MARPAKOL-916605 format. One record per residue (C-alpha): residue in three letters; x, y, z. Coordinates in steps of 0.25 Angstrom, whole numbers, padded with zeros to 4 digits, always signed. Layout:
BEGIN
AlaXYZ
...
! end
This chain:
BEGIN
Unk-0027+0008-0087
Unk-0025+0023-0089
Unk-0019+0026-0075
Unk-0009+0037-0073
Unk-0009+0037-0058
Unk-0006+0025-0049
Unk-0009+0025-0034
Unk-0003+0014-0026
Unk-0004+0009-0012
Unk+0009+0007-0005
Unk+0009-0006+0005
Unk+0006-0018-0003
Unk+0006-0011-0016
Unk+0019-0004-0019
Unk+0027-0009-0006
Unk+0028-0023-0001
Unk+0027-0018+0014
Unk+0019-0030+0020
Unk+0032-0036+0026
Unk+0035-0023+0033
Unk+0021-0022+0039
Unk+0021-0037+0043
Unk+0035-0036+0050
Unk+0030-0024+0058
Unk+0017-0030+0062
Unk+0024-0043+0066
Unk+0034-0036+0074
Unk+0023-0028+0082
Unk+0015-0040+0084
Unk+0027-0048+0089
Unk+0032-0037+0098
Unk+0019-0034+0105
Unk+0012-0048+0106
Unk+0023-0058+0104
Unk+0016-0064+0093
Unk+0023-0070+0081
Unk+0013-0068+0070
Unk+0015-0078+0058
Unk+0017-0069+0045
Unk+0007-0079+0038
Unk-0004-0075+0048
Unk+0000-0061+0047
Unk-0005-0058+0033
Unk-0017-0049+0034
Unk-0011-0036+0039
Unk-0010-0029+0026
Unk-0019-0018+0023
Unk-0024-0017+0038
Unk-0019-0007+0048
Unk-0008-0010+0058
Unk-0018-0008+0069
Unk-0027-0019+0063
Unk-0015-0029+0062
Unk-0009-0027+0076
Unk-0022-0026+0083
Unk-0024-0041+0079
Unk-0013-0045+0089
Unk-0015-0035+0100
Unk-0025-0024+0102
Unk-0019-0020+0116
Unk-0005-0017+0110
Unk-0009-0012+0097
Unk-0003+0002+0099
Unk+0010-0004+0103
Unk+0010-0013+0091
Unk+0007-0002+0081
Unk+0019+0005+0086
Unk+0028-0007+0085
Unk+0023-0010+0071
Unk+0025+0004+0066
Unk+0039+0005+0072
Unk+0043-0009+0066
Unk+0037-0005+0052
Unk+0044+0008+0051
Unk+0057+0002+0056
Unk+0057-0009+0046
Unk+0048-0006+0034
Unk+0060-0003+0025
Unk+0065-0017+0027
Unk+0052-0023+0021
Unk+0046-0014+0011
Unk+0048-0016-0004
Unk+0040-0012-0016
Unk+0033-0023-0023
Unk+0040-0029-0035
Unk+0036-0021-0048
Unk+0031-0008-0040
Unk+0043+0001-0043
Unk+0042-0003-0058
Unk+0027-0001-0058
Unk+0028+0013-0052
Unk+0040+0017-0061
Unk+0032+0013-0073
Unk+0020+0020-0069
Unk+0028+0033-0065
Unk+0035+0032-0079
Unk+0022+0033-0086
Unk+0019+0046-0079
Unk+0009+0039-0069
Unk+0007+0045-0055
Unk+0010+0036-0044
Unk+0005+0037-0029
Unk+0005+0029-0016
Unk-0007+0029-0007
Unk-0005+0021+0006
Unk-0011+0019+0020
Unk+0004+0019+0025
Unk+0008+0032+0033
Unk+0016+0042+0026
Unk+0028+0040+0035
Unk+0029+0025+0031
Unk+0025+0027+0016
Unk+0035+0037+0012
Unk+0046+0029+0018
Unk+0041+0017+0011
Unk+0040+0023-0003
Unk+0055+0026-0001
Unk+0058+0011+0004
Unk+0052+0005-0008
Unk+0059+0014-0018
Unk+0046+0019-0023
Unk+0047+0034-0020
Unk+0051+0039-0034
Unk+0039+0031-0040
Unk+0028+0037-0032
Unk+0022+0051-0034
Unk+0012+0052-0023
Unk+0010+0045-0009
Unk-0002+0046+0000
Unk+0000+0039+0013
Unk-0011+0035+0023
Unk-0009+0047+0032
Unk-0009+0057+0021
Unk-0024+0055+0019
Unk-0036+0056+0029
Unk-0043+0044+0023
Unk-0033+0033+0018
Unk-0037+0021+0010
Unk-0047+0016+0007
Unk-0052+0030+0006
Unk-0047+0037-0007
Unk-0040+0049-0001
Unk-0026+0043-0003
Unk-0028+0041-0018
Unk-0035+0054-0020
Unk-0023+0061-0013
Unk-0013+0053-0022
Unk-0021+0056-0035
Unk-0021+0071-0031
Unk-0005+0070-0029
Unk-0004+0063-0043
Unk-0014+0072-0050
Unk-0021+0059-0053
Unk-0035+0056-0059
Unk-0042+0044-0052
Unk-0047+0039-0065
Unk-0032+0037-0069
Unk-0027+0032-0056
Unk-0025+0018-0051
Unk-0024+0014-0036
Unk-0016+0002-0033
Unk-0016-0005-0020
Unk-0016-0018-0012
Unk-0028-0016-0003
Unk-0043-0014-0004
Unk-0041+0000+0002
Unk-0032+0004-0010
Unk-0043-0001-0020
Unk-0054+0006-0012
Unk-0046+0019-0011
Unk-0043+0020-0026
Unk-0057+0017-0030
Unk-0062+0028-0020
Unk-0053+0037-0026
Unk-0058+0034-0040
Unk-0046+0027-0046
Unk-0044+0013-0052
Unk-0038+0003-0042
Unk-0028-0009-0043
Unk-0026-0020-0033
Unk-0011-0022-0030
Unk-0012-0037-0027
Unk+0003-0039-0025
Unk+0001-0033-0011
Unk-0002-0039+0003
Unk-0017-0038+0003
Unk-0027-0048+0000
Unk-0030-0050-0015
Unk-0044-0053-0012
Unk-0047-0041-0004
Unk-0040-0032-0014
Unk-0048-0038-0026
Unk-0061-0037-0019
Unk-0060-0022-0020
Unk-0061-0023-0035
Unk-0048-0015-0039
Unk-0048-0011-0054
Unk-0035-0019-0056
Unk-0028-0030-0049
Unk-0013-0031-0049
Unk-0005-0043-0045
Unk+0008-0036-0046
Unk+0013-0022-0049
Unk+0017-0026-0063
Unk+0002-0029-0066
Unk+0000-0014-0067
Unk+0012-0012-0076
Unk+0006-0023-0085
Unk-0008-0016-0085
Unk-0001-0003-0089
Unk+0007-0009-0100
Unk-0005-0015-0106
Unk-0012-0001-0108
! end
Protein backbone atom coordinates (compact mmCIF):
# COMPACT_ATOMS: atom_id res chain seq x y z
CA UNK A 1 0.00 0.00 0.00
CA UNK A 2 2.17 2.82 -1.26
CA UNK A 3 -0.29 5.64 -0.59
CA UNK A 4 0.76 9.17 0.25
CA UNK A 5 -2.65 10.84 -0.03
CA UNK A 6 -5.86 9.87 1.74
CA UNK A 7 -9.29 11.31 0.92
CA UNK A 8 -12.08 10.66 3.40
CA UNK A 9 -15.84 11.08 3.33
CA UNK A 10 -17.10 12.95 6.40
CA UNK A 11 -20.50 11.68 7.61
CA UNK A 12 -20.33 8.02 8.53
CA UNK A 13 -16.57 7.84 7.91
CA UNK A 14 -14.83 10.47 10.02
CA UNK A 15 -17.81 11.70 12.02
CA UNK A 16 -20.55 9.77 13.78
CA UNK A 17 -23.25 12.19 12.67
CA UNK A 18 -26.12 9.74 12.28
CA UNK A 19 -27.72 10.74 15.64
CA UNK A 20 -27.77 14.42 14.65
CA UNK A 21 -29.55 13.69 11.37
CA UNK A 22 -31.95 11.22 12.97
CA UNK A 23 -33.03 13.66 15.68
CA UNK A 24 -33.64 16.42 13.13
CA UNK A 25 -35.69 14.12 10.90
CA UNK A 26 -37.80 12.83 13.79
CA UNK A 27 -38.39 16.38 15.01
CA UNK A 28 -39.61 17.55 11.60
CA UNK A 29 -41.84 14.54 11.07
CA UNK A 30 -43.36 14.89 14.54
CA UNK A 31 -43.90 18.65 14.18
CA UNK A 32 -45.67 18.54 10.82
CA UNK A 33 -47.46 15.18 10.84
CA UNK A 34 -47.85 14.27 14.51
CA UNK A 35 -46.28 10.89 13.79
CA UNK A 36 -43.96 9.34 16.36
CA UNK A 37 -41.67 7.22 14.21
CA UNK A 38 -40.01 4.30 15.95
CA UNK A 39 -36.24 4.66 15.66
CA UNK A 40 -35.92 0.96 14.85
CA UNK A 41 -38.12 1.52 11.81
CA UNK A 42 -36.21 4.65 10.88
CA UNK A 43 -32.90 3.13 9.86
CA UNK A 44 -32.68 3.60 6.11
CA UNK A 45 -32.23 7.39 5.89
CA UNK A 46 -28.46 7.25 5.58
CA UNK A 47 -26.93 8.23 2.21
CA UNK A 48 -30.19 9.52 0.74
CA UNK A 49 -31.30 13.14 0.51
CA UNK A 50 -33.46 14.81 3.17
CA UNK A 51 -36.10 15.35 0.48
CA UNK A 52 -36.30 11.60 -0.11
CA UNK A 53 -36.62 10.86 3.59
CA UNK A 54 -39.25 13.45 4.44
CA UNK A 55 -41.38 12.93 1.33
CA UNK A 56 -42.19 9.46 2.64
CA UNK A 57 -44.20 11.10 5.40
CA UNK A 58 -45.77 14.06 3.58
CA UNK A 59 -45.35 15.33 0.05
CA UNK A 60 -47.76 18.22 0.64
CA UNK A 61 -45.75 19.64 3.57
CA UNK A 62 -42.31 18.76 2.21
CA UNK A 63 -41.06 22.35 1.93
CA UNK A 64 -42.07 23.17 5.51
CA UNK A 65 -40.60 19.91 6.78
CA UNK A 66 -37.27 20.63 5.09
CA UNK A 67 -37.11 24.04 6.77
CA UNK A 68 -37.84 22.51 10.19
CA UNK A 69 -35.32 19.75 9.58
CA UNK A 70 -32.53 22.20 8.74
CA UNK A 71 -33.37 24.55 11.62
CA UNK A 72 -33.28 21.70 14.14
CA UNK A 73 -30.14 20.18 12.64
CA UNK A 74 -28.12 23.41 12.71
CA UNK A 75 -29.35 24.31 16.20
CA UNK A 76 -28.43 20.94 17.68
CA UNK A 77 -25.80 19.13 15.59
CA UNK A 78 -22.99 20.10 17.96
CA UNK A 79 -24.70 18.11 20.73
CA UNK A 80 -24.61 14.84 18.80
CA UNK A 81 -21.54 14.96 16.58
CA UNK A 82 -18.38 13.02 17.51
CA UNK A 83 -15.47 11.53 15.57
CA UNK A 84 -15.44 7.75 15.42
CA UNK A 85 -13.10 5.99 17.82
CA UNK A 86 -9.64 5.79 16.33
CA UNK A 87 -10.15 8.49 13.68
CA UNK A 88 -8.04 11.20 15.34
CA UNK A 89 -5.23 8.71 15.94
CA UNK A 90 -5.38 7.53 12.32
CA UNK A 91 -5.24 11.06 10.91
CA UNK A 92 -2.43 12.04 13.27
CA UNK A 93 -0.41 9.03 12.20
CA UNK A 94 -0.96 9.60 8.50
CA UNK A 95 -0.11 13.28 8.80
CA UNK A 96 2.98 12.43 10.81
CA UNK A 97 4.19 10.27 7.93
CA UNK A 98 3.86 13.26 5.61
CA UNK A 99 0.68 12.06 3.90
CA UNK A 100 -1.84 14.52 2.48
CA UNK A 101 -5.30 14.30 4.05
CA UNK A 102 -8.52 15.61 2.51
CA UNK A 103 -12.27 15.44 3.06
CA UNK A 104 -14.78 15.18 0.21
CA UNK A 105 -18.40 15.29 1.33
CA UNK A 106 -21.90 15.98 0.03
CA UNK A 107 -22.47 18.14 3.12
CA UNK A 108 -22.79 21.88 2.35
CA UNK A 109 -19.78 23.99 3.25
CA UNK A 110 -21.61 25.98 5.94
CA UNK A 111 -22.21 22.78 7.90
CA UNK A 112 -18.99 20.99 7.06
CA UNK A 113 -16.64 23.73 8.19
CA UNK A 114 -18.45 23.99 11.53
CA UNK A 115 -18.42 20.24 12.02
CA UNK A 116 -14.71 19.85 11.36
CA UNK A 117 -14.29 22.18 14.34
CA UNK A 118 -16.92 20.39 16.47
CA UNK A 119 -15.10 17.08 16.00
CA UNK A 120 -11.68 18.57 16.75
CA UNK A 121 -10.27 17.42 13.40
CA UNK A 122 -9.47 20.82 11.90
CA UNK A 123 -5.69 20.66 12.40
CA UNK A 124 -5.53 17.13 10.93
CA UNK A 125 -7.14 17.90 7.55
CA UNK A 126 -5.26 19.67 4.77
CA UNK A 127 -8.02 20.13 2.15
CA UNK A 128 -11.82 20.03 2.34
CA UNK A 129 -14.22 19.85 -0.60
CA UNK A 130 -17.94 20.13 0.19
CA UNK A 131 -21.01 19.34 -1.85
CA UNK A 132 -21.59 22.91 -2.97
CA UNK A 133 -17.94 23.40 -3.97
CA UNK A 134 -18.27 21.35 -7.15
CA UNK A 135 -20.75 21.36 -10.01
CA UNK A 136 -21.06 17.56 -10.04
CA UNK A 137 -20.77 16.00 -6.57
CA UNK A 138 -20.27 12.30 -5.82
CA UNK A 139 -20.56 9.75 -7.36
CA UNK A 140 -18.96 11.93 -10.05
CA UNK A 141 -15.18 12.30 -9.61
CA UNK A 142 -15.12 16.13 -9.40
CA UNK A 143 -14.72 16.30 -5.62
CA UNK A 144 -11.81 13.88 -5.55
CA UNK A 145 -10.14 15.57 -8.52
CA UNK A 146 -10.39 18.92 -6.74
CA UNK A 147 -9.03 17.46 -3.50
CA UNK A 148 -6.10 15.83 -5.30
CA UNK A 149 -5.30 19.13 -6.99
CA UNK A 150 -5.26 20.81 -3.59
CA UNK A 151 -3.00 18.13 -2.15
CA UNK A 152 -0.78 17.91 -5.22
CA UNK A 153 -1.64 14.21 -5.26
CA UNK A 154 -1.25 11.51 -7.89
CA UNK A 155 -4.32 9.25 -8.23
CA UNK A 156 -2.05 6.19 -8.37
CA UNK A 157 -0.91 6.88 -4.80
CA UNK A 158 -4.26 8.09 -3.44
CA UNK A 159 -6.80 6.13 -1.40
CA UNK A 160 -10.45 7.25 -1.14
CA UNK A 161 -12.20 6.01 2.02
CA UNK A 162 -15.97 6.21 2.46
CA UNK A 163 -19.06 4.52 3.85
CA UNK A 164 -21.32 4.72 0.80
CA UNK A 165 -21.36 3.18 -2.67
CA UNK A 166 -21.10 6.73 -4.07
CA UNK A 167 -17.71 7.15 -2.37
CA UNK A 168 -16.35 4.01 -4.00
CA UNK A 169 -17.74 5.01 -7.40
CA UNK A 170 -16.30 8.52 -7.04
CA UNK A 171 -12.81 7.29 -6.21
CA UNK A 172 -12.80 4.72 -8.97
CA UNK A 173 -13.95 7.34 -11.51
CA UNK A 174 -11.07 9.59 -10.41
CA UNK A 175 -8.54 6.79 -10.91
CA UNK A 176 -7.72 6.17 -7.24
CA UNK A 177 -7.84 3.05 -5.10
CA UNK A 178 -10.82 2.79 -2.77
CA UNK A 179 -11.61 1.54 0.73
CA UNK A 180 -14.98 0.77 2.30
CA UNK A 181 -15.44 2.27 5.78
CA UNK A 182 -17.60 -0.47 7.23
CA UNK A 183 -17.88 1.18 10.65
CA UNK A 184 -20.38 3.77 9.31
CA UNK A 185 -24.14 3.69 9.03
CA UNK A 186 -24.46 2.31 5.51
CA UNK A 187 -25.44 -1.18 4.44
CA UNK A 188 -22.39 -3.44 4.44
CA UNK A 189 -23.80 -5.47 1.57
CA UNK A 190 -24.44 -2.45 -0.68
CA UNK A 191 -20.99 -1.09 0.02
CA UNK A 192 -19.12 -4.33 -0.66
CA UNK A 193 -21.19 -4.85 -3.82
CA UNK A 194 -19.22 -1.93 -5.34
CA UNK A 195 -16.03 -4.02 -5.04
CA UNK A 196 -13.79 -1.57 -3.14
CA UNK A 197 -10.08 -2.36 -3.16
CA UNK A 198 -10.02 -2.56 0.64
CA UNK A 199 -12.66 -3.34 3.27
CA UNK A 200 -12.01 -1.80 6.68
CA UNK A 201 -14.06 -2.83 9.71
CA UNK A 202 -12.54 -0.09 11.90
CA UNK A 203 -10.23 2.92 11.43
CA UNK A 204 -7.47 0.95 13.10
CA UNK A 205 -7.53 -1.59 10.26
CA UNK A 206 -5.94 0.98 7.96
CA UNK A 207 -3.25 1.64 10.56
CA UNK A 208 -2.57 -2.08 10.79
CA UNK A 209 -2.23 -2.38 7.03
CA UNK A 210 0.21 0.52 6.93
CA UNK A 211 2.27 -0.94 9.78
CA UNK A 212 2.56 -4.20 7.85
CA UNK A 213 4.24 -2.48 4.90
